[in-house]
PLY file of the C-alpha trace (Angstrom):
ply
format ascii 1.0
element vertex 364
property float x
property float y
property float z
element edge 363
property int vertex1
property int vertex2
end_header
104.85 62.50 80.48
102.15 64.00 82.75
98.20 63.56 82.84
95.24 65.31 84.11
93.89 63.93 87.31
90.45 63.73 86.35
91.41 61.04 83.87
93.61 59.20 86.87
89.98 59.19 88.97
88.22 57.63 86.26
90.77 55.18 85.70
90.96 54.53 88.70
87.03 53.51 89.05
87.63 51.56 86.19
90.57 49.10 87.19
89.29 47.46 90.43
90.01 44.18 92.12
92.68 42.61 94.13
95.74 41.66 91.81
96.15 38.23 90.82
99.37 36.71 91.96
100.83 35.71 88.73
99.72 36.99 85.15
96.73 35.16 83.66
99.02 34.97 80.51
102.37 35.25 79.68
103.87 38.92 79.31
101.20 40.63 80.78
101.58 43.29 82.57
100.28 44.62 86.26
99.52 48.02 86.29
97.51 50.42 88.81
96.24 54.10 88.46
96.21 55.16 92.07
97.93 54.47 95.70
94.84 52.50 96.52
94.80 50.63 93.58
95.57 46.97 94.14
96.57 46.09 89.94
95.25 44.86 86.75
96.27 42.59 84.46
96.84 43.97 80.91
98.86 43.12 77.54
101.50 45.40 76.40
99.33 46.90 73.73
95.88 47.09 76.19
98.69 49.33 78.58
99.66 51.58 75.83
95.87 51.77 73.93
93.69 51.94 77.06
96.35 53.62 79.04
99.15 55.82 77.45
96.98 56.47 74.45
94.51 58.07 76.67
96.36 60.28 79.17
95.84 58.12 82.10
98.80 58.12 84.72
99.53 54.58 85.73
102.54 52.65 87.05
103.69 49.23 85.90
104.66 47.17 89.23
104.89 44.01 87.83
108.76 43.68 88.03
108.76 45.73 90.98
106.68 44.52 93.76
109.25 45.02 96.47
109.08 48.84 95.87
105.42 48.59 96.25
105.33 46.45 99.46
107.72 48.81 101.02
105.01 51.87 99.35
102.61 50.29 101.37
104.55 50.25 104.67
105.71 53.64 104.50
103.72 56.50 107.41
102.65 59.53 106.73
104.66 60.49 109.74
108.13 59.12 107.73
106.89 61.06 104.71
106.30 64.30 106.66
109.87 64.09 108.10
112.06 65.62 105.84
113.00 69.63 106.84
114.66 72.06 104.20
116.16 75.41 104.67
113.84 78.09 104.74
115.34 79.76 101.69
118.62 79.56 99.43
121.98 80.59 101.04
124.28 79.44 98.26
123.90 82.03 95.62
127.53 83.12 95.97
128.56 79.50 94.64
125.93 78.34 92.55
126.17 81.79 90.52
129.21 81.54 88.76
128.34 78.34 87.18
124.80 79.30 86.11
127.03 82.09 83.78
129.09 78.66 82.41
125.80 77.34 81.05
125.42 76.76 77.37
122.28 77.34 74.94
123.87 76.08 72.54
124.94 73.10 73.97
120.95 72.25 74.92
120.08 72.68 71.31
122.60 70.23 70.01
122.29 67.81 72.74
118.03 67.62 72.29
118.92 67.51 68.52
120.62 65.04 68.34
117.81 63.10 70.79
115.05 64.20 68.44
116.98 62.49 65.78
115.97 58.90 66.82
112.93 57.99 65.13
111.59 56.94 68.45
113.26 56.05 71.74
109.85 54.02 73.05
111.97 51.39 75.72
110.61 48.56 73.80
111.06 49.84 70.31
114.01 49.44 67.51
115.80 52.29 68.62
115.44 51.28 72.53
118.80 50.21 72.84
120.94 53.12 70.40
119.05 55.74 71.97
120.16 54.39 75.66
124.16 53.90 73.76
123.60 57.84 72.95
122.67 58.72 76.58
125.22 56.81 78.49
127.80 58.17 75.97
126.29 61.42 76.22
126.34 61.80 80.04
130.40 60.34 79.95
131.35 63.10 77.83
129.59 65.81 79.89
131.50 64.35 83.03
134.56 63.91 81.48
136.27 66.76 82.87
136.06 65.16 86.34
137.60 61.90 86.75
136.07 61.17 90.19
132.38 61.50 88.44
131.34 58.20 88.00
128.60 57.42 85.00
126.99 53.66 84.94
124.18 52.09 83.09
121.75 50.58 85.41
120.10 47.35 83.52
116.47 46.79 83.26
114.45 43.29 81.98
113.89 45.11 78.81
116.62 46.14 76.35
116.89 50.06 77.12
119.25 50.75 79.90
119.21 53.82 82.51
121.85 56.03 83.27
123.01 57.37 86.62
126.12 59.94 87.01
127.18 60.36 90.59
129.51 63.25 91.80
130.65 62.14 94.86
129.99 63.83 98.10
131.56 63.26 101.80
128.55 62.99 103.89
127.13 59.22 102.68
123.79 61.03 101.27
122.82 61.57 97.88
120.57 64.52 96.08
119.14 63.49 92.96
117.94 65.20 90.05
116.50 63.06 86.98
114.39 62.93 84.05
113.40 60.37 81.43
115.31 59.98 77.93
112.62 57.75 76.41
109.67 58.68 73.95
106.53 57.52 72.70
104.51 58.34 69.51
100.69 57.96 68.99
101.98 54.37 67.96
104.05 51.98 70.04
106.47 51.75 66.94
105.87 55.28 65.66
107.61 59.00 65.01
108.46 60.34 68.17
111.06 62.92 68.27
109.97 63.29 71.79
111.77 66.92 71.69
109.50 68.62 74.53
108.97 65.41 76.48
111.60 64.64 77.63
114.84 65.61 75.23
114.37 69.24 77.17
114.16 67.89 80.67
117.23 65.56 79.96
119.37 68.09 78.18
118.90 70.64 80.93
120.03 68.26 84.20
123.06 66.84 81.22
124.08 70.51 80.90
124.02 71.40 84.72
126.25 67.85 84.96
128.92 69.53 82.06
129.20 72.48 84.27
129.46 71.35 87.58
132.15 68.84 86.10
134.22 70.95 84.12
134.54 73.14 87.59
135.32 70.02 89.52
132.72 70.71 91.90
133.17 69.22 95.36
129.68 69.14 97.17
129.16 67.25 100.86
126.53 65.03 99.48
126.65 62.95 96.91
125.08 64.63 93.80
123.11 62.24 91.40
121.82 62.82 87.55
119.21 60.00 86.76
118.55 59.87 83.24
115.49 56.91 83.01
114.45 54.63 80.35
110.99 53.28 80.34
108.88 56.74 81.94
106.09 55.86 79.12
105.70 52.46 80.30
104.49 53.17 83.77
107.81 54.74 85.34
109.69 51.25 84.37
113.32 52.66 84.66
112.79 54.85 87.74
110.97 51.80 89.31
113.76 49.69 89.34
116.29 51.99 90.36
114.53 52.98 93.49
113.69 49.50 94.36
117.31 48.90 94.50
117.68 51.88 96.48
115.57 50.97 99.18
116.87 47.27 99.34
120.66 48.65 99.92
119.69 51.37 102.40
120.52 54.09 100.16
120.12 57.30 101.87
118.54 59.74 99.62
117.79 63.81 100.72
116.02 64.89 97.64
114.83 64.16 94.29
113.62 66.71 91.86
112.28 65.38 88.88
112.20 67.26 85.53
109.79 66.51 82.92
109.32 68.87 79.88
111.55 71.86 79.83
110.70 73.74 76.62
107.15 74.60 75.96
105.96 77.37 77.86
102.80 79.94 76.25
103.01 81.67 79.79
107.00 81.66 79.80
106.98 79.99 83.57
108.05 77.44 85.42
105.68 75.28 87.37
105.99 73.66 90.42
103.77 70.68 90.99
102.15 70.11 94.48
100.53 66.75 94.37
102.17 63.52 95.18
104.95 65.24 96.27
107.14 65.87 99.50
105.40 69.01 100.76
108.63 70.50 102.77
110.71 70.07 99.52
108.47 71.25 96.94
108.16 74.62 99.45
112.07 75.25 98.90
111.97 74.26 95.42
109.41 76.94 94.62
111.59 79.52 96.49
114.27 78.82 93.87
112.69 79.41 91.36
112.60 83.30 91.67
116.75 83.35 92.78
117.94 81.15 90.18
116.03 81.75 87.51
114.82 84.99 85.28
110.65 83.20 84.90
108.08 83.55 87.35
106.48 80.43 89.47
103.62 78.96 88.74
101.93 75.85 90.26
99.57 73.18 89.21
98.75 69.52 90.07
98.94 66.82 87.96
97.23 63.67 89.71
98.88 60.05 90.37
102.03 58.90 88.40
102.42 61.70 85.83
106.29 61.35 86.18
109.02 59.71 87.37
109.01 61.06 90.45
106.55 58.95 91.44
109.26 56.04 91.98
110.91 57.88 93.87
107.82 58.80 96.36
107.14 54.91 96.55
110.50 54.91 98.19
109.92 57.15 100.63
112.33 59.93 99.38
111.09 63.22 99.56
110.47 64.51 96.32
109.80 67.14 94.03
108.26 67.92 90.52
109.36 70.76 87.98
107.69 71.18 84.49
107.59 73.79 81.68
103.98 74.72 82.27
100.83 74.15 83.83
98.62 71.37 82.82
95.85 73.45 80.72
98.43 75.26 78.63
101.02 72.32 78.33
102.56 71.10 74.82
99.90 69.56 72.61
102.24 67.79 70.14
103.63 65.22 72.80
103.30 61.71 72.47
103.40 62.78 68.54
105.26 62.98 65.60
105.03 66.71 66.11
106.63 67.04 69.18
109.94 68.58 67.06
112.68 70.51 68.31
110.88 73.76 66.20
108.32 73.79 69.17
111.06 74.46 71.56
111.79 77.03 73.34
115.30 76.98 74.11
115.47 79.95 76.53
113.59 78.44 78.32
115.25 75.47 78.85
118.31 77.32 79.48
116.49 78.64 82.32
114.96 74.78 83.94
119.35 74.08 83.68
119.79 77.22 85.64
117.27 76.44 88.59
119.02 72.58 88.11
122.27 74.11 89.25
120.96 76.39 91.90
119.15 73.36 93.48
122.19 70.79 93.13
124.34 73.49 95.21
121.84 74.42 97.36
121.07 70.51 97.41
125.07 69.53 98.20
124.81 71.21 101.36
121.65 69.60 102.83
121.46 68.38 106.25
0 1
1 2
2 3
3 4
4 5
5 6
6 7
7 8
8 9
9 10
10 11
11 12
12 13
13 14
14 15
15 16
16 17
17 18
18 19
19 20
20 21
21 22
22 23
23 24
24 25
25 26
26 27
27 28
28 29
29 30
30 31
31 32
32 33
33 34
34 35
35 36
36 37
37 38
38 39
39 40
40 41
41 42
42 43
43 44
44 45
45 46
46 47
47 48
48 49
49 50
50 51
51 52
52 53
53 54
54 55
55 56
56 57
57 58
58 59
59 60
60 61
61 62
62 63
63 64
64 65
65 66
66 67
67 68
68 69
69 70
70 71
71 72
72 73
73 74
74 75
75 76
76 77
77 78
78 79
79 80
80 81
81 82
82 83
83 84
84 85
85 86
86 87
87 88
88 89
89 90
90 91
91 92
92 93
93 94
94 95
95 96
96 97
97 98
98 99
99 100
100 101
101 102
102 103
103 104
104 105
105 106
106 107
107 108
108 109
109 110
110 111
111 112
112 113
113 114
114 115
115 116
116 117
117 118
118 119
119 120
120 121
121 122
122 123
123 124
124 125
125 126
126 127
127 128
128 129
129 130
130 131
131 132
132 133
133 134
134 135
135 136
136 137
137 138
138 139
139 140
140 141
141 142
142 143
143 144
144 145
145 146
146 147
147 148
148 149
149 150
150 151
151 152
152 153
153 154
154 155
155 156
156 157
157 158
158 159
159 160
160 161
161 162
162 163
163 164
164 165
165 166
166 167
167 168
168 169
169 170
170 171
171 172
172 173
173 174
174 175
175 176
176 177
177 178
178 179
179 180
180 181
181 182
182 183
183 184
184 185
185 186
186 187
187 188
188 189
189 190
190 191
191 192
192 193
193 194
194 195
195 196
196 197
197 198
198 199
199 200
200 201
201 202
202 203
203 204
204 205
205 206
206 207
207 208
208 209
209 210
210 211
211 212
212 213
213 214
214 215
215 216
216 217
217 218
218 219
219 220
220 221
221 222
222 223
223 224
224 225
225 226
226 227
227 228
228 229
229 230
230 231
231 232
232 233
233 234
234 235
235 236
236 237
237 238
238 239
239 240
240 241
241 242
242 243
243 244
244 245
245 246
246 247
247 248
248 249
249 250
250 251
251 252
252 253
253 254
254 255
255 256
256 257
257 258
258 259
259 260
260 261
261 262
262 263
263 264
264 265
265 266
266 267
267 268
268 269
269 270
270 271
271 272
272 273
273 274
274 275
275 276
276 277
277 278
278 279
279 280
280 281
281 282
282 283
283 284
284 285
285 286
286 287
287 288
288 289
289 290
290 291
291 292
292 293
293 294
294 295
295 296
296 297
297 298
298 299
299 300
300 301
301 302
302 303
303 304
304 305
305 306
306 307
307 308
308 309
309 310
310 311
311 312
312 313
313 314
314 315
315 316
316 317
317 318
318 319
319 320
320 321
321 322
322 323
323 324
324 325
325 326
326 327
327 328
328 329
329 330
330 331
331 332
332 333
333 334
334 335
335 336
336 337
337 338
338 339
339 340
340 341
341 342
342 343
343 344
344 345
345 346
346 347
347 348
348 349
349 350
350 351
351 352
352 353
353 354
354 355
355 356
356 357
357 358
358 359
359 360
360 361
361 362
362 363
């Protein structure tokens, strides 16, 4: 999911006023559409109709007010404090791993995901799609018994999944993608092949390759598969709230949302609502670890799950398959099918992911 920044500005103008301390009616949700928005209560139906269906970015902060309070206290100095290498330096380690990536695995896993009628976080397939995600991550990690794979439960019935390759530094580097999907209606057909089976299988295949190689990084490498992104970053906000509460030291987060539809055949790195230093480093990885040119664009507030890690104060970057103007016209519909996905392009995202993780494993 990513949305146009002009739509976000319109939403911010429409949604104003202080958030109420409790919902005016049971089941209502508190959402915000900008950093300065204090929130508005809406029903689940209004959330979908007025925001998701209109391609307006938002975060649902109802269950994560502690994260919201933490984000409000973050200083610009802290957000600007991260320092990253001037260039990638671990190609001799990364390239043999990249050579082990399999495009056929990407096709197979994405086809399995798209076979669910939908993967909506409140739908009939919420639990079964989460069970599939958990099983797929365990299978990818199976070659290395040191890797942990766990479900992270939420207030709704679709757990997120977190896999960790343990390091020795006590610090973590995270790659993420959401596995839920949404169609033209909450209960409608939503294969979500590009949005976001493509992003999921790219990092899932990276996990498989690193597990098979018994790769032992200095920093713990985490693979986050989030649920509830289409409902306002629900899964990632829960996870990041827990990480802040636990004092988990996270050096970098790279989120990928859509990796398989690119008419311009590029890898797009987004430059708004991200950490400038990490994003500058990520840009340098694209020509080193992939065969595709770099593109840049902006997507506005809360266009995907990196928004949650940003609110946690962690350095974030967002990588996608295309610029806004040329992105897939099929997302959030029954037409976001496997047939629309370019798996050679997804493979380039998987290459990028392995390259980033190897480099990130050495971040100080």
